[in-house]
C-alpha positions in Angstrom: -20.9 16.3 -20.1 -18.0 17.1 -22.5 -14.7 15.2 -22.4 -12.9 18.2 -20.9 -15.3 18.3 -18.0 -15.1 14.6 -17.1 -13.3 13.9 -13.9 -10.0 12.0 -14.0 -10.4 8.7 -12.1 -7.6 6.9 -10.3 -8.0 3.1 -10.0 -5.8 0.9 -7.8 -5.5 -2.9 -8.2 -3.4 -4.8 -5.7 -2.0 -8.0 -7.1 -0.1 -11.1 -6.3 0.1 -14.0 -8.9 -3.1 -13.0 -10.6 -2.3 -14.2 -14.1 -5.6 -15.9 -14.4 -7.6 -12.7 -13.7 -5.7 -9.5 -14.2 -6.1 -9.5 -18.0 -9.9 -9.8 -17.9 -10.0 -7.2 -15.1 -8.0 -4.6 -17.1 -9.9 -5.4 -20.3 -13.2 -4.6 -18.5 -11.8 -1.3 -17.4 -10.3 -0.2 -20.8 -13.3 -1.3 -22.9 -15.4 1.3 -21.1 -16.8 4.2 -23.2 -15.1 6.5 -20.7 -12.0 8.3 -22.3 -8.9 6.4 -21.5 -6.9 9.6 -21.0 -9.2 10.2 -18.0 -8.3 6.9 -16.4 -5.2 6.4 -14.2 -4.7 2.8 -13.3 -2.1 1.6 -10.8 -1.2 -2.1 -10.6 0.3 -2.6 -7.1 2.4 -5.8 -7.3 3.4 -7.7 -4.1 6.1 -9.7 -5.8 4.3 -11.9 -8.4 6.3 -14.8 -9.7 4.0 -15.8 -12.6 3.0 -13.9 -15.8 0.8 -11.3 -14.0 3.1 -8.3 -14.7 3.7 -9.2 -18.3 -0.1 -9.4 -18.9 -0.6 -6.1 -17.0 2.0 -4.3 -19.1 0.0 -4.9 -22.2 -2.4 -2.2 -20.9 -1.6 1.5 -20.2 -1.1 1.0 -16.4 1.5 2.2 -13.9 3.3 -0.6 -12.0 4.1 0.0 -8.3 6.0 -2.5 -6.2 4.7 -3.2 -2.7 7.5 -4.6 -0.5 5.1 -5.1 2.4 3.1 -7.7 0.5 -0.2 -6.5 2.1 -3.1 -5.6 -0.1 -4.4 -2.9 2.2 -1.0 -1.2 2.3 -0.9 -1.5 -1.5 -4.2 0.3 -1.9 -2.8 3.2 0.3 0.3 3.3 -1.9 -1.9 3.8 -4.9 -4.0 6.5 -3.1 -0.8 8.5 -2.3 0.2 8.4 -5.9 -3.2 9.2 -7.3 -3.8 12.4 -9.3 -7.5 11.9 -10.2 -10.4 13.8 -8.8 -12.0 10.4 -8.0 -10.5 7.3 -6.6 -11.5 3.6 -6.4 -9.9 0.2 -6.1 -10.6 -3.2 -7.6 -9.4 -6.7 -6.9 -7.9 -8.6 -9.9 -11.0 -10.8 -10.1 -13.4 -7.9 -10.5 -15.1 -7.3 -13.8 -17.1 -4.1 -14.6 -20.7 -4.7 -15.8 -21.4 -3.1 -19.2 -19.5 -0.4 -20.9 -20.8 2.7 -19.1 -19.8 1.8 -15.6 -17.8 5.1 -15.0 -20.5 7.3 -16.4 -23.1 5.7 -14.2 -20.9 5.9 -11.1 -19.9 9.6 -11.5 -23.5 10.7 -11.9 -24.3 11.0 -8.1 -21.0 12.8 -7.4 -21.5 15.2 -10.4 -25.0 16.1 -9.4 -24.8 16.4 -5.6 -21.7 17.8 -3.8 -22.7 16.4 -0.5 -22.3 12.9 -1.8 -18.9 11.6 -0.8 -18.8 8.4 -2.8 -20.8 6.2 -5.2 -21.4 2.5 -4.4 -22.8 -0.2 -6.6 -23.6 -3.9 -6.1 -22.8 -7.4 -7.4 -24.3 -9.6 -10.1 -23.7 -13.2 -10.8 -23.2 -14.5 -14.3 -22.8 -17.8 -16.2 -19.6 -19.5 -15.1 -19.6 -18.3 -11.5 -19.1 -20.9 -8.9 -22.1 -22.3 -7.1 -21.0 -20.6 -3.9 -20.6 -17.2 -5.6 -24.0 -17.6 -7.1 -25.5 -18.3 -3.7 -23.7 -15.4 -1.9 -24.6 -12.9 -4.8 -28.3 -13.3 -4.1 -27.4 -10.7 -1.5 -26.5 -7.6 -3.6 -23.4 -6.8 -1.5 -22.2 -10.5 -1.5 -22.8 -10.9 2.2 -22.9 -14.6 3.2 -25.6 -15.3 5.8 -23.3 -14.8 8.8 -22.3 -11.3 7.7 -25.8 -10.6 6.4 -27.1 -11.1 10.0 -24.5 -8.9 11.6 -24.6 -5.9 9.1 -27.2 -3.5 7.8 -28.5 -3.8 4.3 -27.7 -0.8 2.1 -31.4 -0.7 1.1 -32.2 0.4 4.7 -30.1 3.6 4.3 -32.0 4.9 1.2 -33.4 8.4 1.6 -34.8 9.0 -1.8 -34.8 7.7 -5.4 -33.2 10.0 -8.0 -32.6 9.7 -11.7 -30.1 6.8 -12.1 -29.3 6.3 -8.4 -30.5 6.3 -4.8 -29.4 8.8 -2.2 -28.3 7.0 0.9 -27.5 8.3 4.4 -25.2 6.3 6.6 -25.1 6.8 10.4 -22.7 5.6 13.1 -24.9 2.7 13.9 -25.9 1.9 10.3 -23.0 1.6 7.8 -23.5 -1.1 5.2 -20.4 -3.2 4.4 -19.9 -1.5 1.0 -16.3 -0.4 1.0 -15.6 -0.7 -2.7 -16.7 2.8 -3.6 -15.8 5.6 -6.1 -14.6 8.3 -3.7 -13.9 12.0 -4.0 -10.1 11.8 -3.8 -9.8 15.2 -2.1 -12.0 14.1 0.8 -9.9 10.9 1.3 -6.7 12.9 1.3 -8.0 15.5 3.8 -9.4 12.7 6.1 -7.8 10.8 8.9 -7.9 7.9 6.4 -4.9 9.4 4.6 -2.8 9.3 7.8 -3.0 5.6 8.2 -0.7 2.9 6.7 -3.5 0.7 5.4 -6.5 1.5 3.3 -9.1 -0.5 5.3 -12.3 -0.6 3.2 -14.9 -0.7 5.9 -12.9 1.3 8.4 -12.8 4.1 5.8 -16.6 4.3 5.8 -16.7 4.5 9.6 -14.1 7.2 9.6 -15.9 9.2 6.9 -19.2 9.0 8.7 -17.5 10.2 12.0 -16.1 13.1 10.1 -19.6 14.2 8.8 -19.5 12.6 5.4 -22.8 10.6 5.6 -24.3 10.8 2.1 -23.6 8.1 -0.5 -25.0 7.4 -4.0 -26.1 3.9 -4.6 -26.0 3.0 -8.3 -27.3 -0.6 -8.7 -27.4 -0.2 -12.5 -23.6 -0.1 -12.7 -22.6 -3.3 -11.0 -19.7 -5.7 -10.7 -19.1 -9.3 -11.5 -17.0 -10.9 -8.8 -16.5 -14.7 -8.7 -15.9 -14.3 -5.0 -15.0 -17.9 -4.1 -14.6 -21.1 -6.1 -15.6 -23.4 -3.3 -16.3 -24.0 0.3 -12.7 -24.7 1.3 -11.6 -21.4 -0.2 -14.3 -19.5 1.7 -13.4 -21.0 5.0 -9.7 -20.3 4.4 -10.6 -16.6 3.6 -12.6 -16.3 6.8 -9.8 -17.8 8.9 -7.1 -15.7 7.2 -9.1 -12.5 7.7 -9.3 -13.1 11.5 -5.6 -12.4 12.0 -4.9 -10.1 9.0 -7.9 -7.8 9.2 -9.7 -8.2 12.5 -7.3 -8.9 15.3 -4.2 -7.2 16.6 -4.3 -4.3 14.1 -1.8 -1.7 15.2 -3.9 1.1 13.8 -7.1 -0.2 15.4 -10.4 -1.0 13.9 -13.2 1.5 13.3 -15.8 -0.6 11.7 -17.3 -3.1 14.1 -19.7 -5.9 13.3 -20.7 -5.9 16.9 -19.7 -4.5 20.2 -19.0 -7.0 23.0 -19.5 -4.2 25.6 -23.2 -3.9 24.6 -25.6 -6.5 26.0 -27.8 -6.2 23.0 -24.9 -7.2 20.7 -23.9 -10.1 23.0 -27.5 -11.4 22.9 -27.5 -11.1 19.1 -24.4 -13.3 18.9 -25.9 -15.8 21.3 -29.1 -15.8 19.2 -27.2 -16.5 16.1 -25.3 -19.4 17.6 -28.5 -21.0 18.8 -30.3 -20.3 15.5 -27.5 -21.8 13.4 -27.0 -24.9 15.5 -30.7 -25.7 15.8 -30.4 -26.3 12.0 -34.1 -26.4 11.3 -34.8 -22.6 11.3 -31.8 -22.1 9.0 -33.1 -24.8 6.7 -36.5 -23.1 6.5 -34.8 -19.9 5.4 -32.9 -21.8 2.9 -36.1 -23.3 1.5 -37.6 -19.9 1.3 -34.7 -18.5 -0.6 -34.7 -21.4 -3.0 -38.3 -20.7 -3.8 -37.7 -16.9 -4.0 -34.7 -17.2 -6.4 -35.8 -20.4 -8.1 -32.5 -21.9 -7.3 -32.0 -25.1 -5.3 -28.4 -24.0 -4.4 -30.0 -21.9 -1.6 -30.6 -25.2 0.3 -26.9 -25.1 1.3 -27.6 -22.3 3.7 -28.0 -24.4 7.0 -24.8 -26.4 6.2 -22.8 -23.3 5.2 -24.0 -21.4 8.4 -22.7 -24.1 10.7 -19.4 -24.6 8.9 -18.6 -20.9 8.6 -19.8 -20.0 12.2 -17.7 -22.8 13.7 -14.7 -21.9 11.5 -14.9 -18.3 12.7 -15.3 -19.4 16.4 -12.4 -21.8 16.2 -10.3 -19.3 14.3 -10.7 -16.6 16.9 -10.0 -19.1 19.7 -6.9 -20.5 18.0 -5.4 -17.1 17.1 -6.0 -15.7 20.6 -4.7 -18.9 22.3 -1.5 -19.1 20.1 -0.8 -15.4 20.5 -1.0 -15.4 24.2 0.8 -18.7 24.6 3.7 -17.2 22.6 3.8 -14.2 24.8 3.8 -16.4 27.9 6.6 -18.5 26.4 8.7 -15.4 25.7 8.0 -14.2 29.2 9.2 -17.5 30.7 12.3 -17.6 28.6 13.3 -14.0 29.6 13.0 -14.9 33.3 15.1 -18.1 33.1 
């Protein structure tokens, strides 16, 4: 594939006070063997007050200011400005694995027109936190709670091809793999482009509903993503996501981990709650993982399951209660 034929790739990185990470992220992008004139990188800043922007400006990037201070809105701002044939987004703490990441990821899209996006997986490396190492034993960095409620990308594989796997998603089987290399034209012609926010998993559900069901899975590409530094950070992320990404979204949610209108899904939730709080079954699984991966860190599974499950339950209860209490309070004040 000669240089002139290579597709231009637009990359969006939403940031806010990322001085510790943005330099390494951009370095991993621009050290790639892919021609730099075929890369269009947008750094979407939500008002950083540290040295993030001064570091970013050392690289050939386009700075866009995001007044809404919402990462998902920032990604959409980048998509609307993108001019590449392909589009993706990274977080500031993402590092690309190896120097041929783009070549590996464009291969499925180049070879098969019905493939709408390429998706890869995560790898851990020396220096990652103990919790990141544990979560990354799942190639999509799903902690045990999300692993239980979502399908594995392996279950969607249709066939093995040279350098990638052909996957087919269905309405009831969409792996949580929102960080993809998309065909930009498809995104801009989709309902996705009419929304205010670029919601990663919702995008997959929307594409599948529109008939775009084939994805290329490229495990050899890969990301490094030090997802969380410790337990407290993980629990804060889970609580924050309840309000920011799960509840009360004005544009609605299209990707659902479970459907409370389905008895089977309600039973699945109840099963998980019993399984987690019995402790012993979860401990057995932790022991199995520690033997499989030869890493004693997997023994944290039963403790992590309880803490995360209870944090999510309390988070949903608190957000719902506080929201409806405020509505009730406003109603009372209006009638006084």
